[in-house]
N, C-alpha and C positions, 0 to 999 in steps of 0.2 A: 428477495430469501432470505429469512432471519434463520438462526441457531439460538436455542435455549437448553439448557443442562441444567440440572440440579446443582447447587452448590453446597461445597461442605469446607468447614475450615482446616480439617486435616484430615488423615485415614489411621485408623487405628490397627495397623496390620505389623507383620513380621517382614516384609519386604527387603527393606532396607538393610537386614542383616545379611541377606546374600549378595550385597553389593559392597566390596571390599573398596571403598573410596573414603579418604580421610583428606580434607580438604578446611583450611581456615576461613575460606573467603566468606564475603556477604551473600547470603545464600537468597538472592533476587534479582531480578532482572534491572537492568538500568534505564531501559528505555524500550519502546514499541514502536516499529514502523508499521504504521495500519494499511498501507497501499502508497500510491495507487498501483493496482496491477498493471503493467507495462508503464510506469512510470518512472522507471530508472530503479527499481528496488535492486534487481541481481548488481546494479553499478554500485550500490551502496553497500551490498554485504559484500561484495570482493574488496572494496577500499577499506573497510573497517576490517575484516578478518585478516587483511595483510598489515594492518596498522601495527606497531608496538606497544600501544598502549590499551588494546582489546584482546579478549578472548573469545571468539563468536563461536557459536555452536557449530558441530560437522554439518547441520542441515541446516540451509537457508531456512525454508518455510515451516515452523514447527506445526500450524494448523490446531493449536492444543484447544484455543475457545470457539473454534468452529466446528471443528471434527476429532476433539480428542486425541489428536495425533495420530489419529488412523489413517495415513495417506498409502496410497500404493508405490510412492516412491523408492526407489531401492536405496537403502541406506548407505552414505559413502563410507570407504575405508577409513577406520581411525587412525590418525595422525601421531595420536599420542595416548599414554594413561587417561589424561582428562576426557578426550573425545570418547574412548571406551566405557568411561563410565555415566557421560552422558547417554549414550547411546542405550546402556543397560537401564539406566533411571527412565528414559523418556518410552523404553517398551513395557516396562512395568506402570507407568501412570498410563499409557493408554489401554491399558487393561480395565482400568476401573470405567465405572458407568457414570460418572458424575465429575464435574471440573471441582479439582482439590487444590486450592490456592496455595497452600504451603507447600505440597508435595512439587507443584508447577516452580515455585520459587526456588526450590533445592535444586533444580535441573543445573541453576547457573552457580553453584558453588563452586565448581572447578575453576571459574576464572579467578580466584584468589583475589588479588587487592587491583586487577585490571577491571575494565568496563566490559557489559557484555547486554545483548539484547536479542529481543525475537523479531526478526522480520519476516511478517506473513501478510501479504498484501490482502487476503480475504477478512479481514479483521475490520476492512470496511465496511463489512455485511452484517454487523455485530448488532444487536438491540440494544435499547437504553439500558435493559435490565443488567447484562452481562457488563456492558461498561463501565456502568457504575460501580458494580461490585469491584472489577478489576480496579479501579481509580481509586475506589474507596480503601481497597487492600493494599496498592502499594502508591500511598500519596506522595511520594517524592519521585515517582514514575514519569520520564519526559516520554513525548508521543509526537513522532513524526508524520507528516502526510506529505507524498510527492505528487504533487497536482499535477496534471496534464491537459490539454486540451482535450473536451470529448469526443470530438469527432476523430482525431487522430488516434487517441488512446482506444476507442471502441476498433477502430480499422485494424490497430496492430493486434488487440487481442484475437479477432475474426482469423485475422492471418495465422495468428499461433495455433488456434484450435484447428483450422483444416489442416496446418501442417502435422500436428501431433495427432492427428484422427479423431479429437474429439468434437469436432463439428463436421457434418457430412459437407464436402466438395458442393459449390454451389456457384451461378454464373454471377460473378461479381460486376458485370456491368449491367446487371438487370435490378434496378432500383426496388423493384416489388421483393425480390430475393433478398437484397440486403436489408431491408427493413424488416424481413420476417426473421433474420437471424439475430438481429438488433433487439427483438422483444424477446429472445431467448433470456429467461429469469438469471441465467449465470452470466450474462453479458448486462444485461439493463441495471442490475442491482449494485454493479460495479462503475457505473455509467454516469452517476451523479455527484460529483465533489461538492458541490456547495452544502448536500443533503449530509453527505458523510463527514464532513469538517463540522456541519452543525450539530451532530450527534454526540461526536467525541469533546467538541467544546463545550456543550454543557455539564460535563463530570471533570474534564481538566481542567486544572490551573491555567490562566492565559501565559505565566510565566514559564510553564511547561508543556508548552503545544507550539510546535512550529510548523509552517507551509513552506514547502519549497517547491521550485517548479522544474519541470521536465524543459521549459523554454532556457531556463538559466544553463541546464546540463548542456545543452546544444551549445549556447553560446558561450558560456566559459566555465568548463568544468572545473579547474582547478579554484576558481572563486568560490564555486557552490561547496567542493569538498571543505575549504577551509571553513566557510559559515556553519555546515554541519557539524563538524567537529568541535569547532569552537562551541556550539549550543551542547554538544555532549559532554561538554567537561575536559577533553585532551587536547595534545600538542598539536596543533594544525600544521605546526613547518615538519614535523617529522615524516617521512616519506611510509609509503604503504609499500614497503619492501622494493621490488623492481616495478611494481604496477604504474602506469603512468595514471593521472588524473583523467585524463581524456581515453582512458581503455575503454573499449566496448565490444564485448564477447558476443554480442546480439548483431555485429554490424553486417555479417554476410548472411545471415538467415534469410531463405524468401520469404517474400512477404506477397499479399494479393495486390494486383495493380489496381489503383484508386481513381478513376477517371473523372474529369472535372463535373460531368453531369451526376453521377454519383455522389461525390462530394459536396456536391450542392445540397442534393436531396438528404443526405445524412445528418447536413448543418442544419436545414429545416428541422428534421426530426428532434435534434438537440437543440432548437431555439431558445426555448424557455431556460434551459439549463445553462448556456452560454450568458445570457442575460443576467442569472442569478450568481454565476460566477463573478462576472465582471463586478456586480454590485457587493459581492460578499467577502471574495476571496483576495479582492485586492491583486498587488503586482503585476505580473506580465498578464494575468487572467483579466485585465481591463482590456485588453486589446484584440482577446479572442473573438468577438462578435465583429469586429471591424473585417478580420479576415474574410468574413464570408458576406460582406455588404450589407450587414444589419448596424443601420445607425442607431443612436440612442432614443432617438426619438419616436424610431420603429417599435421598440419595447415598449414605449408609453403610450402606444397606438390605443391598448386597451381602456386607458382612462379617457380618452376622446368621446363625445357624446354620441358621434356619427361618423362615417367614412370620408364624407369631404372634409371635415376638420383636420382629419388624420392627413389627409391629403395634402391639405395647404399647409398646414405642419411641416410637411417633410418638402415641400417645396419651397418655403421661407427659408428652411435651414441649407 
């Protein structure tokens, strides 16, 4: 699934005169977090929103570049005048029929001298045209992608979808039913981190693009937090209020039961993507295939002239 909208550099109307907002901040986002959905983006938003070096929008996922901010989410209660200004502006912005990068940038004016950004996991679905225009308009924009094992990520998304009523309940022990739901475009388009990263890296300078891993969030959240904050240019030694680095607001959410049989089938479904992640993402992704018994030689089986050669190579290994 890809979203494409007409672009315009600015909008020549008088809407802004209706908004009594006067800020002296640099009107632009400092960063985007473009996914992955169920990869730790809520954790990141909470850590940044509570950090004294940041002003984060009162809405976590702006969905501007994929849905023009026309989401059904209930707007939060404004915390202060900056939030109220932001909510008024994004309401006006969502009434436009096109992407207006200048007006989008002005959403972040309330940040003042602080850092701010847009954490919208569905930006991982954006096509090359939109990514190129965004990266070109904001040449200093930093981009973060939180990668997660495709098997675990997809299962977490299915669990969330059923819990929220976005996916009809199904028999999670039936491999066929599971695969049918994995083929849902809303799930499948978010399930190939190697392709997502490749699209964004084509247009974002390597110094301004970082991949972080859900594995590290589970292993050492304090270390991951420090790494991300350092990349974004703030003081990682400052606490995020009273929020601990290992705070997990989703810890007690109900999830579908993943049996060993279904897990193995889902791994087979994502076999090629696991291979691509190991080769292209590096870091913890190098170990993802081994979780499901996929050896490196297994992935190069297609290079063998025949099945006998492949079996011989696997036996030697």
